[in-house]
Structure formats: C-alpha cells, structure tokens
C-alpha positions in Angstrom: -49.7 -19.1 -12.7 -50.0 -19.2 -16.5 -51.1 -15.6 -16.5 -48.0 -14.7 -14.4 -45.7 -16.3 -17.0 -47.5 -14.6 -19.9 -47.2 -11.2 -18.3 -43.5 -11.9 -17.4 -42.8 -12.7 -21.1 -44.6 -9.6 -22.3 -42.8 -7.3 -19.9 -39.4 -8.8 -20.8 -40.2 -8.3 -24.5 -41.3 -4.8 -23.9 -38.2 -4.0 -21.9 -36.0 -5.4 -24.7 -37.8 -3.4 -27.3 -37.3 -0.2 -25.4 -33.6 -0.9 -24.9 -33.1 -1.8 -28.6 -35.0 1.3 -29.7 -32.9 3.5 -27.4 -29.7 1.9 -28.7 -30.8 2.4 -32.3 -31.7 6.0 -31.6 -28.3 6.6 -30.0 -26.5 5.0 -33.1 -28.5 7.1 -35.6 -28.7 10.4 -33.6 -26.5 13.3 -34.0 -24.9 14.9 -37.0 -21.2 14.5 -37.8 -19.2 17.5 -36.7 -17.6 17.8 -40.2 -21.0 18.1 -41.9 -22.2 20.7 -39.4 -19.0 22.8 -39.9 -19.4 22.7 -43.7 -23.0 23.9 -43.5 -22.1 26.8 -41.2 -19.2 28.0 -43.3 -21.3 27.7 -46.5 -24.0 29.8 -45.0 -21.5 32.5 -44.1 -20.2 32.5 -47.7 -23.7 32.8 -49.0 -24.4 35.8 -46.8 -21.2 37.5 -48.0 -22.1 36.8 -51.6 -25.5 38.4 -51.2 -23.9 41.5 -49.6 -25.3 40.9 -46.2 -21.8 40.6 -44.7 -18.9 42.9 -45.4 -15.4 41.6 -45.6 -14.5 42.4 -42.0 -17.7 40.8 -40.6 -17.3 37.8 -42.8 -13.7 37.3 -41.7 -14.6 37.7 -38.0 -17.6 35.3 -38.3 -15.5 32.6 -40.1 -12.8 32.9 -37.5 -15.3 32.6 -34.7 -16.9 29.6 -36.4 -13.6 28.0 -36.9 -12.7 28.3 -33.2 -16.0 26.7 -32.2 -15.5 23.9 -34.7 -12.0 23.2 -33.5 -13.2 23.2 -29.9 -16.1 20.8 -30.7 -13.7 18.5 -32.5 -11.4 18.3 -29.5 -14.2 17.6 -27.0 -16.7 15.6 -28.9 -16.3 11.9 -28.8 -19.1 10.5 -31.0 -20.3 7.0 -30.2 -20.3 4.9 -33.4 -22.4 1.8 -33.3 -20.9 -1.2 -35.1 -22.8 -3.4 -37.4 -23.0 -6.2 -34.8 -23.7 -4.0 -31.7 -27.4 -4.6 -31.9 -26.8 -8.3 -31.4 -24.7 -7.7 -28.4 -27.5 -5.5 -26.9 -30.1 -8.2 -27.6 -27.8 -10.9 -26.2 -27.4 -8.8 -23.0 -31.2 -8.5 -22.6 -31.7 -12.3 -23.1 -28.9 -13.0 -20.6 -30.5 -10.7 -18.1 -33.9 -12.4 -18.4 -32.3 -15.9 -18.1 -30.3 -14.9 -15.0 -33.4 -13.4 -13.4 -35.4 -16.6 -14.1 -32.5 -18.7 -12.7 -32.5 -16.6 -9.5 -36.3 -16.9 -9.2 -36.3 -20.7 -9.6 -33.4 -20.9 -7.1 -34.8 -18.9 -4.2 -38.6 -18.8 -4.9 -41.3 -21.5 -5.1 -42.9 -21.3 -8.5 -46.2 -23.2 -8.8 -46.8 -23.1 -5.0 -50.5 -22.7 -4.5 -51.7 -19.7 -2.4 -52.6 -20.6 1.1 -56.4 -20.4 1.5 -57.6 -17.3 3.3 -59.6 -19.2 5.9 -56.6 -21.3 6.7 -54.5 -18.2 7.3 -57.3 -16.8 9.6 -57.1 -20.1 11.5 -53.4 -19.6 12.1 -53.9 -16.0 13.1 -56.5 -17.0 15.7 -53.9 -19.0 17.6 -51.7 -16.0 18.3 -53.8 -12.9 18.4 -51.2 -11.0 20.5 -48.6 -10.9 17.6 -51.0 -9.9 14.8 -51.3 -6.7 12.8 -54.6 -4.7 13.1 -55.7 -6.0 9.7 -55.2 -9.6 10.8 -57.0 -9.0 14.1 -59.9 -7.5 12.2 -60.1 -10.7 10.0 -60.1 -12.9 13.1 -62.8 -10.9 14.9 -64.8 -10.6 11.7 -65.1 -14.4 11.5 -66.2 -14.4 15.1 -68.9 -11.9 14.3 -70.1 -14.0 11.3 -70.6 -16.9 13.6 -72.1 -14.8 16.4 -73.9 -11.9 14.7 -75.7 -11.0 17.9 -72.5 -10.7 20.0 -72.4 -7.0 20.9 -68.9 -7.2 22.4 -67.5 -8.9 19.3 -69.0 -6.2 17.1 -67.4 -3.4 19.2 -64.1 -5.3 19.0 -64.5 -5.5 15.2 -65.1 -1.8 15.0 -62.0 -1.0 17.1 -59.9 -3.5 15.0 -61.0 -2.0 11.7 -60.4 1.5 13.0 -56.8 0.6 13.9 -56.4 -1.1 10.6 -57.2 2.1 8.7 -60.7 1.1 7.7 -63.0 3.8 9.2 -65.9 3.1 7.0 -65.8 -0.6 8.0 -65.4 0.5 11.6 -68.5 2.7 11.4 -70.5 -0.2 10.0 -69.5 -2.4 12.9 -70.3 0.2 15.5 -73.7 0.8 13.9 -74.5 -2.9 14.1 -73.4 -2.9 17.8 -75.7 0.0 18.5 -78.6 -1.8 17.0 -78.1 -4.4 19.7 -77.4 -1.9 22.5 -78.5 1.6 21.6 -77.5 3.0 25.0 -73.8 2.2 24.7 -72.2 5.6 25.0 -68.8 4.3 24.2 -69.9 2.9 20.9 -71.6 6.1 19.9 -68.4 8.0 20.6 -66.4 5.5 18.6 -68.9 5.7 15.7 -68.4 9.4 15.7 -64.6 9.1 15.6 -64.8 6.6 12.7 -67.0 9.0 10.7 -64.6 11.9 11.4 -61.7 9.8 10.1 -63.7 8.7 7.1 -64.4 12.4 6.4 -60.7 13.4 6.4 -60.8 14.8 10.0 -63.9 17.0 9.5 -66.8 16.7 12.0 -69.8 16.2 9.8 -73.4 16.2 10.7 -73.6 12.4 11.3 -70.5 12.4 13.5 -71.8 15.4 15.5 -75.1 13.6 16.1 -73.2 10.5 17.3 -71.1 12.5 19.7 -74.1 14.4 21.1 -75.8 11.0 21.7 -72.7 9.7 23.5 -72.6 12.8 25.8 -76.3 12.5 26.5 -75.7 9.0 27.7 -72.4 9.6 29.5 -71.1 13.1 30.1 -67.6 11.7 30.8 -67.0 10.7 27.1 -63.9 12.8 26.6 -63.5 11.9 22.9 -67.0 13.1 22.2 -66.4 16.4 24.1 -63.2 17.0 22.2 -64.7 16.5 18.7 -67.8 18.5 19.5 -65.5 21.2 20.6 -63.7 21.0 17.3 -67.0 21.5 15.5 -67.9 24.4 17.7 -64.5 26.0 17.0 -65.0 25.6 13.3 -68.3 27.4 13.7 -66.7 30.1 15.8 -69.0 29.3 18.8 -66.6 30.1 21.6 -69.2 29.7 24.3 -70.1 26.2 23.3 -66.4 25.4 22.9 -65.7 26.6 26.5 -68.6 24.5 27.8 -67.3 21.4 26.0 -63.6 21.7 26.6 -63.8 23.1 30.1 -64.8 19.8 31.8 -62.5 17.9 29.5 -59.5 20.1 30.6 -60.5 19.7 34.2 -60.4 16.0 33.9 -56.8 15.9 32.5 -53.7 15.6 34.6 -51.7 18.8 34.9 -48.7 17.1 33.3 -50.8 15.8 30.4 -49.5 17.6 27.2 -53.1 17.6 25.8 -54.1 20.0 28.6 -51.6 22.6 27.4 -52.7 22.3 23.8 -56.4 22.6 24.7 -55.7 25.6 27.0 -53.7 27.4 24.2 -56.3 26.8 21.6 -59.2 27.9 23.8 -57.3 31.0 24.8 -56.7 31.8 21.1 -60.4 31.4 20.3 -61.4 33.6 23.2 -58.9 36.3 22.1 -60.4 36.3 18.6 -63.9 36.7 19.9 
C-alpha cells in the first residue's frame, strides 16, 4: 500500500509538471504581430536599398504585406498570461488531486488487504457453473495438485486451460494425462489442437504427430482429421487431403455449415491440381 501511495504522489507531481510546462510554453510562445510586421517591412526596404527590388515591385510587396498584417491583426487573438496565472494553474492541479483522493476514500476501500488466492479458489469451487474458464482452470489445477495421478482431472485441466487461452498450459496437462493413459485418442487430439493454437494456427511437426497418433487409436477423431487435412493442404498433397476430409465430410449432417466449407475448399484444391 505504501508503494501505491508513493507512485500516486509521483504521478500527480509529474502530471502537474507537464501542465505547468505546457502553460508556460503557451505564455512564452509566439511572436507579437507588431514585431513580425516590422521585421517583414524592414526586409523589403533593405531589398529595395540594395537594388534587388524596383519601385513597382517594392510598392506591390509592401501593399501585399500590409494586407496580410491587417488581416492577421483582425483574426489573431493572442493569449497573454498574467503574472499570477501560474498560481491558478497550480491551484487547479492541487484541487484536482484532492478531489480525486476524496472520491477514492469515499467509494473505495484503502488499506483493505487482498483476499488470499487460495481463499478465492475455495469460493470458486462452491459454484463452478458460474465461473470463467480461468477460474475453472484454477479450481481443477488444485484438484490435480492433490490428485496427480487422476487422469480425468488432468484432461479437465487441459480443456479448462485451452478455453482460458493458455494453449501451452493445456498441452502440458494433456501430456501428463497421456503419460497415465497413452492410448487415450481424445487426449492426443486435444494435445494436437493445443499445439496448433500455441503455434498461431500452424500445424507443426509435434501437432501432426499427435493427430496421427489419435487417428491410429480412433479413426473417428474428427478434429485430428481436420487438422491433418490442413497440413496436407499446406503441402499441396490433395490425395491425402481427400482421404482425410472425405470421411469427415461423410460424417457431417447435410445441414452442417462446416460441410459446405470443407466441400468448397476441397474442390478448390482439386481444381488447382
């Protein structure tokens, strides 16, 4: 909590310094229109005296400069900072900080200790149905720590981590589950899917090996067929793609939108062959 207040004070001071610096720059910036006009007219006079402007050109240039100066004087409204304006700015910053602190103390709970992580997991475990995937993963992870040989708990942990956006953690859980039951085709397929997501959607060598192991154990693993087909498509192997996606397409309901997508992609690959 002490660190929080130190950082709050430093950030407030930095914000005040930036505002004061900007205000000072605004007060000092810009040249008075009268001074700028005098410089421009004097330069025209010097050019004429050196013979670089004839009488007609000098007269036309001074007239044009005069028009610009008059127009600028009519439109320009310079902001002039008073001698005490900096104190008003500083007072506004201090007032803003004090009001912010007042609101914080009114609606927040300063000094309230953080709830221990394990206590939060205890509460989550009482209502698993209403939890976010990350919370479910935390609950199942504790179960796995107490039952490291529980194959079902490990597969649940892998699925929860996958849903929580942690594909590397999911892959780790599925690997541990497969150490206990190496013939679990579903876990091999989920391991491959986790590796694909961890690899930004690309089917790498480890993922392809996992998918092939899944199909060797159970030819009905549709996810494995799909991703192996993606790998074959990336290699341009249309024959393997057809052998992989054909049974998958036959297993889908005719109204399933995935069937139309697979059919279109397979036809396009065959047309390019």
